[in-house]
N, C-alpha and C positions, 0 to 999 in steps of 0.2 A: 504494500500500500504506500504509494507516494503522496506526500502532502506538499502543497505549495500555497504561498500567500502572495497576493497581489495588492499593491497600494496604488490607488489612483489619486492624483492631486489635481484639483480644479481651482479656479480662482476663489470659490466659495466653500469647498468641502475637501476633506481628506477621507477617502473610503478604503476599507480593508475587506478583502474577500479571501477566505481560507477554503481551499479545496482539497479533496482526497480522491485519488485515482486508484481504482482496483480493476485491473484488466481493461475492459472497454467502458467501464462505468465510472463516471465522475460525479461526486457528491459535494454539495455545498455544506461545509461544516459551520461557517459563521460569516456574517456580513455586518459591518458597522460603518456608520457615516458620522463623522465629527465635523461640525461647522467651523469654518475659519472666521472667527468673529471680527467685525470691523473695529478699528482702533487707530491710535496715533503711532503705535510701533510699526516697524517695517513689516510688509506682508510675509517675508521669509520667516521672521520670528513667530508670527501668529500661526503660520502653516506648520512650523516645527512643533508648536504647542498642540495643535490639532492632531498631528501624527502621533505624538507621545500619548495623548489621551486615547486615541484609537488602539494603540498597541497595548496600553495598560488595561483597557476594558476587555479586549479580546484575548489577552494573555498569549499573543503569538510569540514564537521564538524569534529573537533578533540576532541569532548567532551567525547566520550567513545571509548577507544582503547583496543582491545583484540589481543593478539599475538597467532599465530598458527605456529607450526613447522612441517615440513615433518617428519613422524615417522621414516624414514630412517636416519634422522639427529639428532633425539632426543637421 
């Protein structure tokens, strides 16, 4: 059973999706969406706070992190 976690970052939200794959079957284990709150601090700091909140709530493993970018944005 392979498990994977995806993090999507938008201007307004940080989303975490945890999947488990067994053979040809993929199951969603958990999904969480944390808002990136408006404020005076830079967006990057507010986004970091939202990602940390999402990781804490979902209790996902942060031992191996790999970044992926949309090829249109690269």
